[in-house]
FIBALUM-669525 format. One record per residue: x, y, z of N, C-alpha, C, O in turn. Coordinates in steps of 0.1 Angstrom, whole numbers, plus 5000, padded with zeros to 4 digits. Layout:
XYZXYZXYZXYZ/...
//
This chain:
500849885000500050005000500950125001501850135009/500550224991501250354992500550445001499350445001/501250525008500650605019499550695014498450705019/500050765003499050884998498550864983497550914979/499450784976499250764962499150614959500150554955/497850554961497850404961498450364948498150414937/499150254949499850184938498850084934498649984942/498050084923497049994920497549844919496749754920/498849824917499349684916499649634929499849514930/499749724940500149674953499149614962499049654973/498449514957497449454966498149334973499349314970/497349254981498049154989498649044979499748984983/498049024968498548914960499948954955500848874954/500049084950501249134945502349134957503449104954/501949174969502749164979503349034982504549024985/502548924982503048794983504048754972504948674974/503848814960504648784948506048844951507048774949/506048974955507249044956507949004968509149024970/507348934977507848904990509048804988510048794996/509048724977510148644974511148684963512048614959/510848814959511748864948512848944953512748994964/513948954946515049034949514749174947514149214937/515249264957515049404957516349464961516949434971/516849554952518149624955517849744962517149834958/518549764974518449884982518949854996519549754999/518549955005518949945018517849895027516749965028/517949785034516849745043517549755057518549685059/517049835065517549855079516949765088515849785092/517649655091517049545099518149465106519349475103/517649385115518649295124518849165117519749085120/518049135107518148995100517649015086517349125082/517748905079517248915065515848865063515548755065/514948965060513548935058513448825047514348795039/512348755047512048655037512148705023512448635014/511748835020511548885008512848894999512748904987/514048895007515348914999516448845007516348835019/517448815000518648755007519648855010519448975006/520648825019521548925023522348975012522749095012/522548905001523348944990522549054982523149144976/521249034982520449134975520249264982520249374976/519949254995519649375003520449375016520149285024/521449455017522249465029521249505041520449595039/521349435052520349455063521049515075522149475079/520349615081520849685093519749675105520049665116/518449685101517449665110516249625103516149645091/515249575110514049505103513049595098512149555090/513049725102511849805099511849895086510749925081/512949935081513050015069513849965058514949925060/513249965046513949925034513750045024512650085021/514950085018514850195008515350144995516450094993/514450154986514650094972515450204963515350324967/516150164953516750274945515850374939516350484936/514650344937513650444931513150544941512250624939/513750544954513350624964512150574973511850634983/511550474969510450414977510950364990511950294990/510250405001510650365014509650265019508450295021/510050135021509150035027509250035042510350015047/508250055049508250045064507449925067506349905063/508049845076507249725080506349755093506749825102/505249675092504449695103504149555110503749455103/504449545123504449425130503449395138503649315147/502249445137501049405144499849365134499949355122/498749345140497549315132496849455129496949545137/496149455118495349565113493949525113493549435105/493049575121491649545122490649665121489449655125/491149775116490449885115490849995125490350105125/491749955133492250055143493250155139493650245146/493750135126494550235120496050235124496750335121/496450135132497850135137498850105125500050135126/498350055114499250025103499650155096500550165087/498850265100499450395095500150475106501150535104/499650465118500250545129501650485133502550565136/501750355134503050315137504250335127505350365131/503950325114504950365104505250515104506250565101/504150585108504350735109505450775119506150875118/505650695129506650715140508050695135508950775137/508150585127509450555120509750665110510850725110/508750705102508950795092509350935097510151005091/508750965108509151095114510651105118511351195114/511151005124512551005129513450985117514551025117/512950925107513750905094513651015085514451025075/512851115088512751245080512351195065512951245055/511351095064510951055052509851135045509151195052/509851135032508751195025507651085025507750985019/506551125032505451025035504850975022504250865021/504951065011504351024999505050914992504550854982/506250884996507050774990507150655000508050564999/506350655010506350545019505250435015504150465011/505750305015504850195014504950115026506050085031/503750065032503749985044503549845040502649815032/504349755045504149615044504149545057504849585067/503449435058503449355070504749285073505449235064/505149275085506149185090505349055093504149055094/506048945094505548815097505948755109507048775114/505048665116505348605128506548495126507348475135/506648435114507648345112509048415111510048365116/509048545105510248615105510748655119511948665122/509648695126510048735141510548615148511548635156/510048505146510648375153512048355148512948325156/512248365136513648345129514648435134515848405135/514148565137515148665141515248685156515848775161/514748585163514648585178513948715183514348795192/512848735177511848845180512548985178512549075187/513049005166513449135163512449245162512649365165/511249195159510049295158509349315172508449395173/509849235182509249255195507749185196507449095188/507049235205505649185206504849225194504849335189/504049125188503349145176501849145179501049155170/501449145191499949135195499349265194499949365199/498149285189497349405188496249395198495149355195/496649425211495749415222496049525232497149575233/495049555240495349645252495649785247496149865255/495249835235495649965231497049995234497450105239/498049905230499349925233500349925221501549925223/499749915209500649915198501550035197502750015196/501050155199501850275199502650295212503850315212/501950285224502550325236503650215240504650255246/503550095236504649995239505749975230506749915233/505550035217506550015206507150145201508050145193/506650265206507050385201508550405203509150465194/509250355214510550385217511550315206512350385200/511250185204512050125194511750155180512550135171/510450195177510150245163510850385161511350405150/510850465170511650595168513150565167513850625158/513650465175515150435174515350385160516350425154/514550305154514750245141514750355130515650355122/513750455131513850555121515150655122515750695113/515450675135516450765138517850705133518750775128/517950575135519150505131519350515117520450545112/518350485110518350485095518750635089519550645080/518150735095518450865093520050895095520750945086/520550855106521950875109522850805099523850865095/522450685094523250615084523250685071524350695065/522050735067521950805054522750935054523450975045/522651005065523351145066524951115066525651185060/525351005074526750975073527250935060528350975056/526450855052526850815039527050935030527950945022/526051035031526151155023527451235026528251285018/527651245039528851325044530051265039531051335035/530151125040531351055035531551075020532651085016/530451075012530651094999531051224994531751244984/530651335002531051475000532251515006532851615002/532751435015533951475023533651595032534551675033/532551595039532251705047531751645061531351525061/531751725072531251665085529851635084529051705077/529351535091527951505091527051605097525951625094/527751685106526951795113526551905103525551975106/527251905092526852005082525751965072525252045064/525351845073524351775065523051775072522951765084/521951785065520651785070519751685062519851685049/518951605069517951515062516551585063516151635073/515851575052514551625051513851575039514451575028/512651525041511751475029512551375019512551395007/513151275026513851175019515051215011515351155001/515651325016516851375010517951415020517551455032/519151405017520151475026520751585018521051565006/520851705024521351815018522551885026522551885038/523551935017524552015023524452155019524752185007/524052235027523652375023524752455018524652525008/525952445024527152515021527552495006527952594999/527352375001527752344988526552324979526652304967/525352344984524052324976523952194970523452184959/524552084976524451954970523351874978523151904990/522751784972521751694978521751554971522051544960/521351464978521251324974519951264980519651304991/519251184972518051114977518350994985519450944984/517450954993517650835001518050714992518950634996/517350704981517550604972518950594966519450484963/519450704964520950724959521850694970523050654967/521450704983522450684994522350545000523250505008/521250464997520950355005522150255005522450205016/522650224993523650114992524950155000525450075008/525350274999526450315007526150315022526950275030/524950365025524550365040524550235046524850225058/524250135039524149995043525449935047525549835054/526549995042527949945045528449995058529349945063/527750105063528250165075527750095087526750035087/528550105098528250045110527150135118527250255119/526150065122525050145129525450185143526050105150/525050305147525550355160524750285171523650235168/525450265183524750195194523650295199522550255203/523850425199522950515204522750635193523750665187/521550685192521350785183520350885189519450845196/520551015187519551125192518251105185518251085173/517251125193515951125188515551275188516051355194/514551295179513951435177513351485190512751415198/513451615192512651685202511151695196511051725185/510151655205508751675199508451805192507551805183/509151915196508852045190509252045176508852135168/510051945172510651945158509951845148510351825137/508851775154508151685146507451755135506951865137/507451695124506751755111505651645107504751685099/505651535111504651425107503751385118502551395118/504451345130503551315141502751435145503151555145/501451405147500551515152499851565139498851645140/500151525127499351575116498351465112498551345114/497151515107496051415103496551345090496751415080/496751225090497251145078496251035075495850965084/495751035062494850925058495450795059496650775056/494550695064495050555066495550495053494950515042/496650425054497250375041496350265035496450235023/495550205042494750085038493450135033492750045027/492950255034491650295031491450295015490450235011/492350345007492050324992491750184987490850164979/492550094992492349954989491049884995490449794989/490649935006489449895012488249945003487249875000/488350074999487250134991487050054979485850044974/488150014971487949944959487849794960487849724950/487849744972487749604974488949524972488749404969/490149584973491349504970491949454984492649354983/491649504995492149445007491649305009490449275006/492449215013492149075015492049045030492949055037/490849015034490548985048490748835049490848765039/490848785061490948645064489948565057490148455052/488748615056487548545050487748535035487148445029/488548625029488848625015489948535010490148524998/490548455019491648365015491248265004490248195007/491848244993491648154984492948084979493948154977/492947954979494147874975493747764966492547724966/494647724958494347614948493947484955494647434963/492847434950492347304957491847314971491847214978/491547434974491147464989489847404991488947404983/489647335003488447285009487947385019488647475023/486647365023486047455032485347375043484847265041/485347435056484847355068483947445075484147565077/482847385079481947445088481947365101481947245101/481847435113481947365125480747385135480047485133/480647295144479647305154480247265168480747155168/480147345177480647295191479347265200478247305196/479547215211478347175220477647315224478347405228/476347315223475647435227475947475242475947595246/476247385250476647405264478147405264478747315259/478647505271480047535270480747415277480347365288/481947375271482747265276482147125274482647025280/481047115266480546985264481346915253482146975246/481046785251481746705242480846635232479646625235/481346575222480646495213480446365219481446295222/479246315221479046175226479046085214479645985214/478246115203478246035192477546125180476946225183/477646085168477146145158476746045146477345935145/475746095138475246015127475346095114474546195113/476146075106476446175094475846085081476246125069/475045985083474745905071473845985061473945955049/473046075065472346155056473146245046472646285036/474346275050475146375042476446315037477046375028/476846205041478246155038478346145023479446165018/477346105016477446075001476846184994476546164982/476646305000475946414992477046474983478246474987/476646534972477546604963478446704970477946784978/479746704968480546814973481046784987482046844992/480446694994480846665009482046575008482046475002/483146615015484446545014484646455027485046345026/484246515038484346435051483646495062483646625063/483046415071482546465084483546415095483946295095/483946515103484946485113484346495127483746605131/484446395135484246405150485546435156486446345157/485746555161487046595167486946615182487746685187/485946555188485746535203485146665208484046655214/485746775207485246905213484246965203483447055206/484246935190483446985180483346885168484146795166/482346925160482146845147482446945135482047065136/483146885125483346965113482946895101483146775100/482246965092481946905079482846975069482847095068/483546895060484546955050483946925037483446815035/483847025029483247015015483947105005484947175009/483547104993484147174982483747324982484347404976/482747354990482447494993481747515006481047425012/481847625011481447645025479847635027479447575037/479047675018477647665019477247515020476547475029/477747435012477447295012477847235026477147145032/479047275031479547225044478547265054478147185063/478147405054477147445065475747375065475147345075/475347355052473947305051473947155055473047105061/475147095052475246945055475346925071474746835077/476147025077476347015091474947025099474846975110/473947095094472747105100471946975100471046955108/472346885092471546745091472446645097472146525096/473546675103474346575109473746565123473646655131/473246435127472746415141473746395151474546305150/473846495160474946495169474246485184473346555187/474846385191474446375205475546425213476646385212/475146525221476246595229476146555244475146545250/477346545249477546525263477646665270478746735270/476646715276476646865281477246865295477446975300/477646745301478246765314477346805325476146775324/477746875335477046915346476447045346475747095355/476647115334476347255333474947285324474747395320/474247175322473147195313471947265320470947295313/471947295332470947365338471247515342470447585348/472347555338472847695343471947795336471647785324/471647905343470848005339471248145344472048155353/470748255337471148395341470748415356471548475363/469548355360469148375373470048305384470248345395/470548185379471448115389472848205390473348215400/473348255378474548325379474348445387475148485395/473248525385473048635395473048605410473548675418/472348485413472348445427473848415431474148435443/474648365422475948325425476848455428477648465437/476548555419477148695422476748745435477548795442/475448745438474948805450475448735463475648795473/475648605462476348535472477748575474478248575486/478448615463479748665465479848795473480748825479/478748875471478649005478478648985494479049075501/478248875498477948855511479148765517479048715529/480148745510481248665515481948735528481948855528/482348655538482948725549484348775546484648875551/485048715538486448755535486548765520486248675512/487048875515487248905501488648955498489349005507/489048935486490348985481490349145482489349205478/491349205487491349345489492349415478493549385478/491649505470492449565460492949695463493949735458/492249765472492849895477492249915491491149865493/492949965500492549985514493250115520494350105526/492650225517493150355523492350395535491150385534/493050425546492350475557491550365563491950245562/490350385568489450285573488050325569487250385576/487650275557486350295551485150255560484250325562/485150125565484050085574483850185586482650215590/484850225593484750305604484250445600483250495606/484750495589484350635584482950625579482250725580/482450515573481050505569480150505581479050565581/480550445592479750445604479550575610478550595617/480450675608480450805613479850905603479651015608/479550875591479150965581477851035584477050985591/477751155580476551235582475351185572474151185575/475851125560474951075551475650965544476750975540/474850845542475450735535474550705523473350705523/475250685511474550655498475050525494476250495494/474050425490474350305486473650265472472550305470/474350195464473650145452474450025446475650015448/473649935439474249825432474049855417473049905413/475149825410475049835395475449695389476149615394/474949675377475049545370475349565356474749655350/476349495349476549495335476549345331477049255339/475949315319475849175315477049115308478049185306/476848985304477848925295477648985281476549015278/478749005273478649055260479448975251480648945254/478948935239479748875228480348975221479849095221/481348955213482149055205481449085193481449205189/480748995186480049005174480849085163480449175157/482049045161482849105150482249075137481648965134/482349175128481649175114482149045107481348965101/483349025107483948905102484048795114484748815123/483248685112483348585123484748515123485548535114/484848425132486148355133486448285120485548215115/487648305115488048235102489548205102490348295106/489848095097491348055097491447955085490647865084/492447975077492847875067494247805070495247875073/494247675070495447605074495747495063494847445057/497047475061497447385050498747315055499747375055/498547185059499547095065500047005053499246915047/501247015050501946935041503246875046504246935047/503046745050504246685057504346745071503446745079/505546785073505846855086505947015084506447085093/505347065073505247205070503847255071502947195066/503647365079502347405080502247555076503047635080/501247595068500947735065499647775070498647695070/499547895075498347935082498048085078498848175078/496648115074496248245072495148265082494048215080/495348345093494348345103494048495106494948575107/492748525108492348655111492548665128491648665136/493848685130494248685144494948815148495648875141/494548855161495148975166496548955172497249055175/496948825172498248785178498948675169498748555172/499648725159500148615150501148535156501448425151/501848575166502848485173502248375181502648265181/501148415187500248305194499648205184499648085186/499248265172498748185162499948075157499647955155/501048125156502148035152502347925162502347805159/502447965175502747875186501647765187501847645188/500347815187499147725189499147625176498947505177/499347685165499247605152500347495153500047375150/501647525157502647425157502247315167502447195164/501847355179501547265189500447175185500447055188/499447225179498147145174498547045163498146935163/499347095154499747005142500846915146501046815139/501546945157502746855162503946875153504746775150/504147005149505347025140506247125148505747195156/507447135145508247245151507847385147507347405135/507947475156507547615153508247665141507547745133/509547645138510247705126509547655114509647715103/508847545114508147485102506747545099506047505090/506447645106505047715105505247855100506047935104/504447875089504448015084503048075086502048005083/502948185092501648255095501648385086502448475088/500748385076500748495066499648605072498548575076/500148725072499148835076498048865067498248865055/496848875073495648915066494949025074495149045086/494149105067493449215074492249145082491749045077/491949205093490849155102489649235100489749355100/488549165098487249235098486649255112485549205115/487549335120487149355133487749255142487949135138/488249305154488749215164488149225178487649125184/488149345183487549375195488049285207487349275218/489249225206489649145217489348995215490048905221/488348965206487948815204488948745196489048615197/489848805188490648735179491948725185492848685177/492248755197493548735203493748585208494748525204/492748535215492748395219492748305206492048345197/493348195206493548115195492647995194493047895187/491447985200490647865200490247835186490147715182/489847935178489447905164490547865155490347785146/491847925156492947875150493247725152493647655143/493147685165493347545169492347455162492747345158/491147505161490147425154490547405139490447295133/490947515133491247505119492447415116492547335106/493447415125494547325123494247185127494847095121/493347155136492847025138492246975126492546855122/491447045119490747005106491846975095491746875089/492747075094493847055084494646925086494946855077/494846905099495646785102494946655098495446565093/493546665099492846545095492546545080492046445075/492946645073492746655058494246685052494346765043/495146625058496546645054496846655040496446565032/497546765035497846765021496846865014497046905002/495846905020494846995014494747125022494647125035/494747235016494347365023492847355027492047325019/492547395039491147395044490947535050491747585059/489847595045489447735052488247695061487147645057/488347715074487347715084486647835087487347925092/485347855086484647975089483547945097482747855095/483348025108482248005118481048075112481148175105/479948025115478648105113478448215123479048215134/477548305120477348415130476748345143477048395153/475948245142475448175154476548125163476548145175/477448055155478647995163479448105170479848085181/479548225163480348335168479748385181480348415191/478448405180477648465192477448365204477548405216/477348235200476948145210478148075216478047995226/479348095209480648035214481848125216482948105211/481448235222482248355223483148335236483048235243/483948435238484648455251484248595255484748695251/483148585264482348705266482948805276483748775285/482648925274482949025285482248975297481048945297/482848975308482248915321481148995325481249125325/480048935330479049005337479649045350480548985355/479149155355479749205368478649275376477849365372/478649235389477749305400478649395408479649355413/478249525409479149615416478349685427477249735424/478849695438478149755450478949875455480149865457/478349985456478950115461478350155474477150135476/479150205482478650265496479550385498480850365499/479050495500479750615503479250695514478050695517/480250765522479750845533480150985530481251015526/479251085532479451225531479351285544478651245553/480251395546480251465558479051575557478351585547/478951655568477951755567477951865556476951925553/479251875551479351985540479151925526479251995516/478951795526478751725513479951665507479951615496/481151665515482351605510482351455512481951395522/482851385501482951235504484151195512485251225509/483851135523484951095532485250955532486450915535/484250865527484550725527483850665514482850715509/484450555509483950485497484350345498485550305500/483350255497483450115497483050065484481850075481/483850005475483349945463483649795464484749755467/482649705461482649565462482249515448481249555442/483049425442482849365429482749215430483449145437/481649165424481449015423481348985408480449015401/482348915404482448885389483448775386484248745394/483248725375484348625370485748685368485948805366/486748595367488148655365488548595350488448475347/488848695343489448655330490848585331491148485325/491648655339493048605340493048455346493848375342/492148435355492248295361491648185353492048075355/490648225344489948115337490448105323490748005318/490548215316491048215302492648195302493148105296/493248275309494748265309495448165319496648145319/494548125328495048035338496148085346497148015350/496148215349497148285357496848295371495648315375/497848275380497648305395497248455397497848545391/496348475406495948615409496648665421496348615432/497648765420498348825431497348875442496548965439/497348815454496448855464494948835460494048905466/494648755451493348715447492648815439491448815438/493448915433492749035426492949005411494048975406/491849025403492049025389491949175386490949235389/493149235380493049375377492049435369491549545370/491649345360490549385350489149405358488349495355/488949305367487649305374487449435382486349485385/488649495387488549615396489049745388489349845394/489249725375489849845368489049965370487749955370/489650085372488950215374488450225389488050335393/488450115396488050125411489350135419489450225427/490250045417491450045425492350165423493250195431/492150225411493050345408492150465405492550545396/490950485411490250595409490950725413491650715422/490750835407491550945409491151045421491751145424/489951015426489351115436489851105449490251005454/489951225456490551235469489551205480488851285486/489551075482488651015492489550945502490050835499/489750995514490750945523490550805528491550735530/489350765528488950625533488350545521487150555519/489150475514488650395503488950245504490050205507/487950165503488050015503487549965490486449995486/488349875483487949815471488249665473489449625474/487149585473487449445474486649355463485749405457/487049225462486649155450486349005454487148935460/485048965450484748825451484848765437484148805428/485748665435485948605423484748495422484648405430/483948515412482748425410482848365396482148415387/483548265393483548215380482348135377481748075387/481948115364480948035360481447945348482547955344/480447865342480847785331480847875318481147825307/480447995319480348075307481748135305482248215313/482448105294483848145292483948305290483048355282/484948375296485048505295486348545288487348465288/486348665283487648705276487648855276486948925283/488648905267488949045266488049115256488249095244/487049195260486149265251486549405252487049455262/486549475241487149605239487049695251485949725256/488149725256488449805269488149725282488249775293/487749605280487649505291486949565304485849615303/487649565315487049625327486649775326485749825333/487349835318487049975317485849995307485450115305/485249895302483949915295482849905304481649925299/483049855317481849845325482049905339481049955344/483149915344483449955358483250115358482750165368/483650185349483450335350481950365348481550475352/481150275342479750295342479250315356478650415360/479550205365479050205378479750315387479150375395/481050345384481750445392481250585390480850655399/481150625377480850765374479450785375479050905378/478550685373477050705377476850715392476050795396/477650645400477550665414478050795419477550855428/479150845412479650975415478551085413478451185420/477751065402476651155400475651145411475051245416/475451025416474451005428474951085440474251145447/476251085442476751145453476751295450476651365460/476951345439476851495437475451535439475151645445/474351455435473051485438472751485453472051575457/473351395460473151385474473751515481473351555492/474851555475475551675482474951805476475351915480/474051805467473451915461474451995453474352125453/475251935445476352005438476251975423475751875419/476752065415476752035401477851915398478951905404/477451825390478351705388479751735383480651665387/479951835375481351865370482051935382483151895385/481552035388482152095400482452005411483452015418/481551905413481751805424482951715420483751685429/483151685407484251605404485551675405486651635409/485551805400486751885401487251905415488451895418/486251935424486551955438487151825444487951835454/486851695439487451585445488751545439489451455444/489251615429490451575422491651645430491651765431/492651565435493651635442494651715433494751695421/495351795440496351875431497651795431498551825438/497751695422498951615421499251595406498451615397/500451535404500851525389499851435381499451465370/499451325387498551235380497151305378496651295367/496551355388495351405387495051535378493951565374/496251605375496151715366495651675353495051765346/495851565349495351515336493851485337493151515328/493451425347491951405349491351545348490351565340/491851645356491351775356491351845342490451915338/492451815335492651885323491551835312490851915305/491551705311490651655301489051685304488251715296/488751685317487451705321487051855318485951885312/488051945321487752085317487752105303486852195299/488552045295488552055281487252015274486752085265/486751895279485551845272484351925277483451955269/484251955289483052025294483052165287481952225285/484152225286484152355279483752345264483152435259/484252235257483652215244482252195243481552235234/481752125253480352095252479452215258478152205258/480052305263479252425269478652395282477552445285/479252305291478652275303478252395310478952495311/476952395316476452515323475652605315474852685320/475852595302475052685294473552635293473252525296/472652725289471152695290470952595278471452615267/470152495281469652395271468252415267467452465274/467952365256466452375251465652295262466152195268/464352325263463452255273463552105269463452065258/463652025279463651875278464951815274464951695271/465951895273467251835270468251845282468351945288/468851725285469651715297471051675293471251615283/471951715302473351675300473851565310473351565322/474751485307475451395316476851395314477251425303/477751365324479151375322479851255329479251195338/481051225325481951125331483251155327483551205316/484251115336485651135334486351005338485950955349/487350945330487950825332489350825328489850915321/490050725332491450705328491750555326491250465333/492550535317492950385314493650375301493450465293/494450275300495350245288496350355286496650385275/496750425297497750535296497250655291497950745288/495850675290495250795285494150835294493650765303/493750965292492651025301491451065291491751115280/490351035296489151055287487951125295487851115307/487151195287485951245294484851255283485151265271/483651265287482451265277481351345283481051335295/480651425275479351475278478351435268478651445256/477151395272476051365263474951445266474651485277/474251495255473051565256471851485251471851445239/470751475259469651385255468351435258468151535266/467351375252465951405256465251275255465651185247/464251265263463451135263461951165261461451235269/461351115251459951135248458951055256459350955263/457651075254456651005261456650845257456050765265/457250815246457350675243458650605247459050505243/459350685257460650635262461750615251462650525253/461650705240462650695230463650805234463350915237/464950765234466050845238466550915226467050845217/466551035225467251115214468451165219468551245228/469551115212470951175216471251295207471451265195/471151405212471451535205472851555201473251615191/473751505211475151535210476051455218475751425230/477051405214478151345221479351425219479851445208/479951465230481251535231482151445238481951425250/483151395232484051295239485551335236485951375225/486351325246487751375244488751285250488451205259/490051305246491151225251492451315252492751405244/493151275263494551325264495351205263495451125273/496051175251496851065249498351095251499151015248/498551205256500051255258500451315244500451435243/500851225235501151265221500151205212499851085212/499551285204498551255194499251215180499451295172/499551095179500351055166499651095153500151165145/498351055153497651075140496251125144495351035147/495851255145494551305150493451245142492351215147/493551225128492551185121492151035125490950995125/493150965129492850815133492250825147491250755149/492650915155491950925168490450965168489650915175/490151045159488751085156488050965152486950935157/488650885142487950765136487750665148486650605149/488750645156488650545166487550585177486850495182/487450715180486450755189484950755183484050725190/484850785171483650775165483250635164482050595167/484150535161483850395161483450335174482550255176/484250385185483950345199482550395202481850315210/482050505198480750545201479750455196478750415203/479950415182479050315177478950185184477950125187/480150135188480250015194479650015208479049925213/480050135215479550155229477950175230477350115239/477350245221475950265221475250135218474150105224/475850055210475249925207475149845220474149785223/476249835227476249765240475249835250474549765257/475249955251474550035262473050005259472249985269/472550015248471150005245470649845244469649815249/471349765237470949635234471849525238471449415238/473149545242473949445244473749355256473649415267/473549225255473149135266473348995261472748955251/473948905267473948765264473348695277473948705288/472248625275471548565286471748415285471848365273/471748345296472048205297470748125300470048165310/470348015293469147935297469647795293470147765283/469547695302469847555302471347545296471647465288/472147635303473547625300474147685287475347685285/473247735279473647795267473147945264472147985269/473948015256473548145252472248145243472148075233/471348235248470048235241470148315228469348285219/470948415227471048505214471848415204472748335207/471448445192472148365180472548455168473548415161/471948565165472348645155471848795156471348825167/471948875146471649015148470249045150469849155154/469348945148467948975151467648985166466749055170/468448905174468248915188469548955196469548955208/470548995188471749055194472049175184472849175175/471249275188471149395179472449475177473149495187/472649525166473649625162473149765160471949775155/473749865162473349995160473350025145474149975138/472250105140472150125125472550275122472550365131/472750295110473350415105472350535109472750635113/471150515107470150625110469950655124469150745128/470650585133470550595148471850675153472050705165/472750695144474050755149473950905151473550975142/474250935163474251075167475351155163476351105159/475351295165476451375163477451355173477151345184/478751335168479851305177481051405174481551415163/481351475186482451575185483651515193483451485205/484751515187485951445194486851565197487251645189/487251565210488151665214489551605218489651525227/490551645211491851595213492651695221492951795215/493051665232493751755241495051695247495051675259/496051675238497351615243498151715252498351825248/498651665263499451755272500851715270501751775275/501151605262502551565260503351505272502851505283/504451445269505151385279504951235281505651165289/503951175274503751035276502950995263502351075255/502950855261502250795250501150705255501350605261/499850755253498750675258498050595247498350625235/497250505250496450425240495250505235494850605241/494750455224493650525218492450435214491250475214/492750305211491750215206490650185215489550155211/490850185228489950145239489350255247488150255251/490150345251489650435261488350515260487750555270/487850535247486550605245485450515250484450575254/485550385251484350315257484150345271483050335276/485150395279484950405294483950515298483150495306/484050645292483150745298481850755290480950835295/481750675279480450695272479150645280478250725282/479250535284478050475292477650555304476550595306/478550595312478150675324477650815320476650865326/478350865310477951005306476451005300475651085303/476250895292474950895285473750855296472650905296/474150765305473150725315472950825325471850845330/473950905329473751015337472851115331471951175338/472951145318471951235311470651175311469651255313/470451055309469150995308468450985321467251005322/469250965331468750965345468351095348467251115355/468951195345468651335347467251365340466351435346/467151315328465851335320464651265327463551315327/464951145331463851075337463551095352462451065357/464551165359464351185373464551055381463951055392/465250965376465450845383466750775378467150795367/467350705387468750635383468450505376467450445378/469350475366469350355359470750285362471850335359/470550165369471650095375471949965369472749885375/471449935358471849815351471749845335470949925331/472549765327472449775314472049635308472149535315/471449625296471249735286469949815289469149775298/469849925282468750015285467449955279466349995284/467449855270466249805266465549735277464249715276/466149685287465549625297464749715307464049675315/464949865305464249955312463150015304462650125307/462949955293461850005284462350115275461550185268/463550145274464050255266464550205252465150105250/464350295242464850265229465550385224465350495229/466250375212467050475207466350535196466050465186/466050665196465350735185466350755173467550765174/465750765162466650795150467350935151466751035156/468450935146469251065147468651175140469151285139/
//
């Protein structure tokens, strides 16, 4: 992909073709990428390759699923390189190259809003090192000090002699120089690319349909597989009868793989239709009676446990609550949520002898490689994982359960490539759900309305203990108490404790994880306290923020967003505002919503003003897009998102009963970007956090009553057309 002038020939198929061709130029890397041999392209580090025609290839070592990091991460390299962005082409790095180079690309997972914040240091170093070598090569050729040479827009210039050379002209000579151990990075005030709105490099190819998603993978002689797992989680296949379909046209094989059944056919539709007619007897185990009511009772019992894991204990909250002039209590609840990515789980695997090739819509290609190797029983160096674009991820495509299924099928069909694709029903009913959570808040106010004590208790499953099988330090899952144990407010007596209440419903990382639900409870309860104190919700929050280094960013973003929203100004009759402020993923966010509710309980969202302080705003255009998308995703969950359990299984199955937001319901969204500098925060997930509480606070103000559980449809509320 060309950054600004799309090369119509540079689609994925062409990329795969040129991956194995020789390219003369400078590739700044620690090892030899698969696309060229050491003799063809001298290597100094893995990130930058400069071709003789001045094209700069920058490699991207994460997944791209619409979050735009495939543009923002290369921008960081290009900034330090002083590259002409119009001459940049971005190409994927691969997990097998990363393995071969002893992880020269570092972590390749696109999770936790950490692509930029965790990799910016070595990306900047890569670009700066390349720039240093190019300047040194020019200085050597001209016989002048490097200090007299300046790099800019893919050229090195010597002002005194009015000479200049392009990067393409210097690449071969620069490749022969020894890379410095240390190199100076630019001062942020000198940035010319970072901070500018840059169009995503993949958008042109998306618009014309050239981008290849995992679902688009096509290989010669490829077979297709549809799968079905037990409707009750962790169930097994007891027996099956495939006699009705085994001899049907196009059906290649029906596989009983213990945990699931797969039908392999010459096209996916035939496989799916045949699977419906396979008679499967499932062993549902002991969980066939599990229900949402039983889960809620399980959570409520956790609230009454005598001893709980303590996440935060400042002062003496129980004692202070006993002495409070006024005590406010409330329980909040958020349900299980499926990810419902637009592209369901899909993976293509091809096992030939002890060699395995995989095309997986995965957020973590390194995990894909490791799981694929283990499942196929081949050495990791024998596995190649090819990058594909993801049709959404939202955290669901980081765990590798679907990759494992595909490789199991490929192993049974050795020698043939097989593309396994889940149905929408399989995706919704066999997800790794955002945990349901019951949250209890109790606060004590003194006679002046100041909050002196706060006790937050959480009863919820643990993602870390169940999905990742990790031990919990002091019994605490950080995601279950996120935004509680690190709340910014100056409350001298704070107690946060946690009851781990796991169920048979598998849980996982849903976009913004604990920050997608806990701020809803926290910031709505803060509004309840402001009401009890008789104070304005914004002024109440500002009064509770201490004057320290950390809280200055809470204060700054809250003030920036409320100012942009005109907080305190007169609203039309029947229109109400709500506010929330949160922190997470290394960034600070705030939101103001303006709503009205008519006699039919239809909520009209007049305006959403939402903002972020990410420290450094690498690509403002991408931040706006991420926040707009987060509002779409967040409103979908707030109004309709809920997975309920009956007889051990998820009741919802497709978009008719697991509703998505529609275009004509999208409100006006204004994004405030207020970077204060000095740090690198995440962008992909933080917007989820303040949206729900700001919206619900506004609706509660309009209704004159609090809403303490989601989704809003359960309160008889619907979303009016925009």
